[in-house]
C-alpha positions, -999 to 999 in steps of 0.1 A, spaced: 550 514 -384 520 531 -369 485 516 -371 455 539 -374 420 527 -370 388 547 -378 360 549 -353 338 524 -372 365 497 -368 373 504 -331 355 472 -319 373 450 -344 407 465 -335 400 462 -298 391 425 -302 422 418 -323 444 435 -297 427 417 -269 429 383 -286 466 387 -293 475 396 -257 454 373 -236 480 376 -208 476 413 -203 451 428 -179 447 461 -197 457 474 -231 469 510 -236 453 527 -267 456 563 -279 427 583 -292 429 616 -311 409 637 -336 426 649 -368 422 683 -385 392 669 -406 374 658 -374 381 621 -379 386 601 -347 416 578 -347 428 550 -324 463 536 -323 486 514 -301 513 540 -307 515 574 -288 505 604 -309 510 642 -301 479 653 -281 464 619 -280 442 608 -251 453 576 -233 426 549 -231 430 517 -210 410 488 -224 402 458 -202 413 424 -215 386 400 -228 364 382 -202 370 345 -202 357 316 -182 372 281 -175 349 257 -158 361 244 -125 370 207 -121 340 186 -110 342 170 -75 362 138 -76 377 145 -110 414 146 -112 433 165 -139 446 133 -155 410 118 -156 396 149 -171 422 149 -198 415 114 -211 390 86 -208 400 59 -183 414 29 -201 393 4 -180 361 24 -184 330 3 -187 316 28 -212 324 28 -249 314 64 -252 301 93 -232 298 124 -253 280 157 -259 263 151 -293 246 184 -295 256 212 -300 285 206 -323 319 214 -308 329 250 -315 294 258 -328 283 295 -328 248 307 -321 235 342 -327 212 355 -299 195 322 -292 166 318 -267 178 283 -259 206 260 -269 198 223 -269 223 199 -253 222 162 -260 243 135 -244 251 100 -254 262 73 -229 270 39 -245 261 14 -232 235 30 -210 242 42 -175 249 13 -152 230 10 -119 248 29 -91 267 51 -116 260 89 -116 259 112 -145 267 149 -141 261 174 -170 272 209 -164 276 242 -184 303 265 -171 303 246 -139 266 248 -132 244 217 -132 220 211 -161 187 193 -155 172 170 -182 142 183 -200 124 151 -190 132 124 -164 154 97 -178 162 116 -209 197 127 -219 185 160 -234 190 194 -218 184 230 -226 205 261 -218 180 289 -215 190 325 -224 227 319 -226 249 350 -222 273 361 -249 307 344 -249 322 309 -248 304 281 -228 318 247 -218 296 217 -215 310 188 -194 298 153 -190 311 131 -162 301 96 -152 312 84 -117 309 49 -104 294 41 -70 328 48 -53 330 83 -68 357 73 -93 354 91 -127 349 64 -153 340 86 -184 344 122 -193 337 144 -223 334 182 -229 330 207 -257 328 244 -261 302 265 -280 298 302 -285 270 327 -282 271 360 -302 247 389 -296 237 419 -317 258 450 -313 257 486 -327 282 476 -353 264 444 -363 227 448 -353 212 423 -378 211 386 -372 229 361 -395 212 327 -400 205 311 -366 228 283 -355 259 294 -375 
């Protein structure tokens, strides 16, 4: 069965195709104009269609923090001195529409022990607290896409004793959707 997509739905179709084939580097699409002047796009070859190669979606996976092993990053150490270390804001999987800043809040319970070090990163880059001694941060002018916030506590020997992470998303206006929905959704 052939699928046809009008010009106004090209972005939606491209995103659907990209999402369904995350392994592919490029996606072949065919473009043609019918007798009425309507532009069509399809994943099936058509007579006289122009071949278009679309790039796959851009993604980012944060690199492991120094001293963090894959097993330690996957689960909290059973003999951790901390009951919790978590990102409490933003909510996991939250979406923001064109934000100027995204607030990040961290909870360490009980408080950070003397000699232990806390590292808070977004997409592998360090975040600095908004005030000394506070566990509140801000991501200024985040780019469109998925962002990963990581919290790692290491003891004085560099051993990871607590770890938490979450992902949030930033959406930006486009030609197909220029108006902003309610912020923070």
